[in-house]
C-alpha positions in Angstrom: 75.8 10.7 -27.4 75.1 8.2 -30.1 77.9 5.7 -30.1 80.6 6.2 -32.7 81.8 3.7 -35.3 84.6 2.5 -33.1 87.8 0.6 -33.8 87.0 -3.1 -33.3 90.6 -3.8 -32.3 93.0 -1.6 -30.4 94.3 1.1 -32.8 97.8 0.7 -34.1 100.2 3.2 -35.6 102.9 5.8 -35.3 103.0 9.1 -33.3 105.6 11.9 -33.8 106.0 12.9 -30.2 108.8 10.6 -28.9 111.1 11.4 -31.7 110.2 14.9 -32.9 108.4 16.5 -30.0 106.6 19.7 -31.0 108.6 20.3 -34.2 107.8 17.5 -36.6 107.9 18.4 -40.3 105.8 17.3 -43.2 108.8 15.5 -44.7 109.4 13.5 -41.5 105.7 12.5 -41.3 105.7 11.3 -44.9 108.9 9.4 -44.4 107.4 7.5 -41.5 104.1 7.0 -43.4 106.0 5.5 -46.4 108.0 3.2 -44.2 104.8 2.0 -42.4 103.0 1.4 -45.7 105.9 -0.7 -47.1 106.9 -2.6 -43.9 104.2 -2.6 -41.2 100.8 -2.1 -42.9 100.6 -5.8 -43.6 101.0 -6.3 -39.9 98.1 -4.1 -39.0 99.9 -0.8 -38.3 97.9 1.7 -40.2 97.6 5.2 -38.5 100.0 8.2 -38.7 99.5 10.8 -36.0 101.0 14.4 -36.0 101.3 15.3 -32.3 101.4 18.7 -30.6 102.1 22.2 -31.9 101.7 21.7 -35.6 100.3 25.2 -35.6 103.3 26.9 -34.1 106.1 28.2 -36.3 108.7 28.6 -33.5 108.2 25.1 -32.0 111.4 23.6 -30.7 112.9 20.6 -28.9 112.6 20.4 -25.2 109.1 21.5 -24.4 106.5 24.2 -25.1 107.0 28.0 -25.7 105.2 30.3 -23.4 102.4 32.3 -25.1 103.3 30.8 -28.5 102.5 32.7 -31.6 100.2 30.1 -33.1 98.7 30.1 -36.6 94.9 30.5 -36.6 92.3 30.9 -39.3 89.6 33.6 -39.2 87.4 31.5 -36.9 90.2 30.9 -34.3 90.9 27.4 -35.4 94.6 26.1 -35.5 96.2 25.8 -38.9 99.4 23.9 -39.9 102.4 26.2 -39.9 103.8 26.6 -43.4 107.5 26.5 -42.4 107.0 22.8 -41.5 103.9 21.8 -43.5 104.3 23.6 -46.9 101.4 21.6 -48.5 99.0 23.6 -46.3 99.5 26.7 -48.3 96.5 28.7 -49.6 94.3 27.7 -46.8 94.3 23.9 -47.6 95.2 22.9 -44.1 96.1 19.3 -43.6 94.0 18.1 -46.5 96.9 17.5 -48.9 99.0 15.7 -46.3 96.0 13.6 -45.3 95.4 12.7 -48.9 99.0 11.7 -49.4 98.8 9.4 -46.4 95.5 7.9 -47.5 97.1 7.2 -50.9 99.6 5.0 -49.0 96.7 2.9 -47.6 97.0 4.6 -44.2 94.9 6.7 -41.8 95.8 10.2 -40.7 95.6 11.6 -37.2 96.3 15.0 -35.5 96.7 16.2 -31.9 94.5 19.0 -30.6 94.3 20.8 -27.2 91.2 21.2 -25.1 89.5 24.5 -25.4 89.9 27.6 -27.5 93.2 29.4 -28.4 94.0 32.3 -26.1 95.1 34.3 -29.1 91.6 33.8 -30.6 90.1 35.2 -27.4 92.6 38.1 -27.3 91.9 39.1 -30.9 88.1 38.6 -30.5 87.9 36.2 -33.4 84.4 35.1 -34.3 83.1 31.6 -33.5 81.9 30.2 -36.8 78.1 30.4 -37.3 77.5 32.5 -34.2 77.5 36.2 -33.1 79.9 35.3 -30.3 83.7 35.7 -30.2 86.3 33.4 -28.8 86.5 35.8 -25.8 82.8 35.3 -25.1 83.0 31.5 -24.8 86.5 31.2 -23.1 86.6 29.8 -19.6 89.4 31.8 -18.1 89.3 29.8 -14.9 90.2 26.6 -16.8 93.6 26.8 -18.3 95.9 23.9 -19.1 98.5 23.6 -16.4 101.4 22.7 -18.8 100.6 24.4 -22.0 99.6 28.1 -22.4 98.0 27.9 -25.9 94.3 27.6 -24.9 91.6 28.5 -22.4 88.9 26.0 -21.6 85.4 26.5 -23.0 82.5 27.9 -21.0 79.8 25.3 -21.8 77.2 27.4 -20.0 77.4 30.0 -22.8 74.8 29.4 -25.5 77.6 29.2 -28.1 80.1 27.3 -26.0 79.8 24.1 -28.0 79.8 25.9 -31.4 83.6 26.2 -31.4 84.0 22.5 -30.9 81.5 21.9 -33.7 83.5 24.2 -36.0 86.8 22.6 -35.1 85.4 19.1 -35.7 84.0 20.1 -39.1 87.3 21.5 -40.1 89.1 18.3 -39.1 86.6 16.2 -41.0 87.0 18.3 -44.1 90.7 17.6 -44.0 90.1 13.9 -44.0 91.3 13.3 -40.4 90.7 9.8 -39.2 92.1 10.0 -35.7 92.1 12.8 -33.1 94.2 12.8 -30.0 92.6 15.4 -27.7 94.9 16.5 -24.9 94.4 18.1 -21.5 91.1 16.2 -21.2 91.7 13.7 -18.4 93.7 15.5 -15.7 91.5 16.7 -14.2 88.6 15.0 -15.8 86.8 17.6 -18.0 83.6 15.6 -18.6 81.6 18.4 -20.1 84.2 19.3 -22.7 84.9 15.6 -23.4 81.2 15.0 -24.1 80.9 18.2 -26.2 83.9 17.5 -28.4 83.0 13.8 -28.8 79.5 14.8 -29.9 81.0 17.4 -32.3 83.3 14.8 -33.9 80.4 12.3 -34.2 78.3 14.9 -35.9 81.1 15.8 -38.3 82.2 12.2 -39.1 81.2 9.2 -36.9 84.2 7.2 -38.1 86.8 9.5 -36.5 88.6 7.7 -33.6 88.9 9.9 -30.5 91.9 9.3 -28.2 91.9 11.2 -24.8 95.1 12.3 -22.9 96.9 12.5 -20.5 95.9 9.8 -18.1 97.6 10.7 -14.8 95.3 9.7 -12.0 92.3 9.0 -14.2 89.8 7.0 -12.2 87.8 3.9 -13.1 84.8 5.9 -11.8 84.7 7.6 -15.2 84.6 4.3 -17.1 81.1 4.8 -18.4 81.8 8.3 -19.7 85.1 7.1 -21.2 83.5 4.2 -23.0 80.6 6.3 -24.3 82.7 9.2 -25.6 86.1 7.8 -26.7 87.8 4.9 -28.5 90.9 5.0 -26.3 92.0 6.9 -23.2 95.4 7.2 -21.5 95.9 5.7 -18.1 99.2 7.4 -17.2 101.3 10.4 -17.8 103.8 10.3 -20.6 105.8 7.1 -20.7 109.5 7.2 -21.6 112.3 4.7 -22.2 113.0 3.9 -18.6 112.5 0.5 -16.9 110.7 2.2 -14.0 108.1 3.7 -16.4 107.4 0.2 -17.8 107.2 -1.3 -14.3 104.8 1.3 -13.2 102.3 0.3 -15.9 101.8 -3.3 -14.5 99.4 -2.2 -11.8 97.6 0.3 -14.0 97.1 -2.3 -16.7 95.9 -4.9 -14.1 93.3 -2.4 -13.1 92.2 -1.2 -16.5 92.7 -4.1 -19.0 89.7 -6.1 -17.8 87.5 -3.0 -18.3 88.4 -2.5 -21.9 86.0 -3.8 -24.5 85.6 -3.8 -28.3 85.7 -0.1 -29.4 86.8 1.2 -26.0 90.4 0.7 -25.0 92.6 1.7 -22.0 95.8 3.1 -23.5 99.2 2.5 -21.7 100.8 5.2 -23.9 103.0 5.1 -27.0 106.0 2.8 -27.4 109.3 4.6 -26.8 111.2 2.2 -29.0 113.7 2.5 -31.8 115.3 5.9 -32.7 113.8 8.5 -30.3 114.7 11.9 -28.9 115.7 13.4 -32.2 114.0 16.7 -31.2 111.9 15.4 -28.4 110.5 17.0 -25.3 112.9 14.9 -23.1 116.4 13.6 -23.7 118.8 13.7 -26.5 118.9 12.0 -29.9 119.2 8.3 -29.0 118.1 4.7 -29.4 115.6 3.6 -26.8 117.2 3.3 -23.4 115.2 0.1 -22.8 117.1 -3.2 -23.2 115.8 -5.7 -25.8 114.5 -7.7 -22.8 112.6 -4.7 -21.5 111.2 -3.9 -24.9 109.9 -7.5 -25.1 108.3 -7.0 -21.7 106.7 -3.7 -22.8 105.2 -5.1 -26.0 104.0 -8.3 -24.2 102.2 -6.3 -21.5 100.7 -3.9 -24.0 99.6 -6.8 -26.2 98.1 -9.1 -23.7 96.5 -6.1 -21.9 94.8 -4.9 -25.1 96.4 -1.5 -25.2 96.6 0.5 -28.4 100.1 0.3 -30.0 101.6 3.5 -31.2 105.3 3.5 -32.1 107.1 6.5 -30.8 110.4 6.1 -32.6 111.4 7.3 -36.1 110.6 4.2 -38.2 113.1 4.8 -41.2 116.1 5.2 -38.8 115.1 2.5 -36.2 117.0 -0.8 -36.2 115.8 -3.9 -38.0 115.6 -5.6 -34.6 113.0 -3.0 -33.5 110.9 -3.5 -36.7 111.0 -7.3 -36.1 109.7 -6.8 -32.6 106.8 -4.7 -33.9 106.1 -7.3 -36.5 105.8 -10.3 -34.2 102.6 -12.0 -35.3 101.7 -13.8 -32.0 102.1 -10.6 -30.0 99.9 -8.7 -32.5 97.3 -11.5 -32.5 96.7 -11.4 -28.8 96.7 -7.6 -28.9 94.0 -7.5 -31.5 91.8 -10.4 -30.5 92.5 -11.3 -26.9 89.6 -11.8 -24.6 89.3 -12.3 -20.8 92.6 -10.4 -20.4 93.8 -10.2 -16.8 96.6 -10.6 -14.4 96.5 -14.0 -12.6 99.7 -14.1 -10.5 101.9 -11.5 -8.9 104.9 -12.4 -6.8 108.0 -10.4 -5.8 109.9 -11.4 -8.8 107.4 -12.2 -11.5 103.9 -11.4 -12.8 101.7 -13.6 -15.0 98.8 -12.7 -17.3 96.4 -14.8 -19.3 94.0 -14.1 -22.2 92.1 -16.2 -24.7 92.2 -16.1 -28.6 89.9 -18.3 -30.6 89.5 -20.7 -27.6 93.3 -21.0 -27.1 94.7 -19.7 -23.8 97.7 -17.3 -24.0 100.0 -16.8 -21.0 102.5 -14.1 -20.5 105.2 -14.5 -17.8 107.2 -11.4 -16.8 110.5 -11.3 -14.9 110.2 -8.0 -13.0 113.3 -8.7 -10.9 116.9 -7.8 -11.5 118.1 -11.4 -11.5 117.5 -14.5 -13.6 114.1 -16.1 -13.1 113.9 -19.9 -13.1 110.5 -21.2 -12.3 107.9 -23.9 -13.1 104.6 -22.0 -13.4 101.9 -24.5 -12.6 99.0 -24.6 -15.2 96.4 -24.8 -12.4 97.8 -21.5 -11.0 97.0 -20.0 -14.4 93.5 -21.5 -14.3 94.3 -24.2 -16.8 93.9 -28.0 -16.7 95.0 -30.5 -19.3 97.8 -31.1 -21.8 98.8 -28.4 -24.3 101.0 -27.8 -27.2 102.9 -24.7 -26.4 104.5 -22.2 -28.8 106.5 -19.2 -27.5 106.3 -15.9 -29.4 109.7 -14.3 -28.9 112.0 -17.3 -28.7 110.1 -19.6 -31.0 110.4 -22.7 -28.8 107.6 -25.2 -29.1 107.0 -27.8 -26.4 104.3 -29.9 -24.8 103.1 -29.1 -21.3 100.7 -30.8 -18.9 101.4 -29.6 -15.4 103.6 -26.5 -15.6 105.3 -24.1 -17.9 109.1 -24.0 -17.5 110.4 -20.4 -17.3 114.0 -19.3 -17.7 114.1 -15.5 -18.2 116.8 -12.8 -18.0 116.1 -9.8 -15.8 113.2 -7.6 -17.0 112.4 -10.1 -19.8 109.1 -11.7 -20.8 107.7 -14.8 -22.6 104.4 -15.1 -24.4 103.0 -18.5 -25.1 100.0 -19.9 -26.9 98.6 -23.1 -25.5 96.6 -25.3 -27.8 94.7 -28.0 -26.0 95.6 -31.6 -27.1 92.4 -33.7 -27.6 92.9 -37.4 -27.6 90.9 -39.2 -30.3 89.1 -42.4 -29.0 90.9 -45.4 -30.5 87.5 -46.9 -31.4 87.0 -44.0 -33.8 90.4 -44.3 -35.5 
């Protein structure tokens, strides 16, 4: 496949899943888009993504409906349901919503499932541009294990890839900038990944492709992932539990050094702010992560180069949450960090380093349940010399030459930028 026009920095935006689950509405999408445009666009947050089941009129909180009565067009392609997306009337699809989001200076994304809708196969709907029907190209031995909407596609059929081409053309015609393709990685459906990626590239090379879910995805697939996608999940869904955040440390240590410009390992969206309004899991709530745990999550995602997609409802999230998302030093290392890797792992703390414009960044994480008091030696971080040190979250500047003093509450993190001090020869003064 010809390489797509990839995102040069990890994509950054909002996704409807953690707050609205399968039942997000057009009004809720627009409210989040307007908030992002007014408050976060200047900080690089620029993409609005409608997650699963936008084509199902009876979508509800708490999961998926069995054998859902999904809305399809005459070629078996999913269409926005009018009871939640009224601007899609008269066959306009997501084009009006996409246009409204573009008018706010933002990008528009949608979620799709791998394969062809089961109802399209049942009703023998034609595959656009072919003499085949959805029933002819369906792979009935390859269902999704957690959603009953689709069958996989039989790529050995001469028209097997035609459905993906048709779907991609439709998405591009709507002005879609970002596609989250689900049920691709677990197990790893390499043929369908390659077919859909090629179809998107043919329709619009600028479309960003995100692959999900990432449970048990192997680094053995790194070449395929880099070639076919802009970002790929490295875990199952992450929620607002400390254990979920803690579990990402080892995954990020394995994957972050393998990310590169235009190809990013994705630690999943950020379950921060006001979530659970009509979500798959849990009740209407503010994030169950403490502020310390939220700093840890953002620091790890940032220094590890993960895409950042806010999961909470932006207009009803706290000012404190929005300030966390707007932290310039955190966003800088996320966007432009190089040589990202874990350098220390002890029973009670983990340390990472990265480099931005020649300056080292260091992140220290207290993964224990007690106060962490340490002096982290610079040479243990691979650094030698004297540095001016500025901390991202607490704003404390200092000068260090042998070690970084650390005093962190349980589950908290610090992120420091170290600028090397160069002494000027007195003879040149």
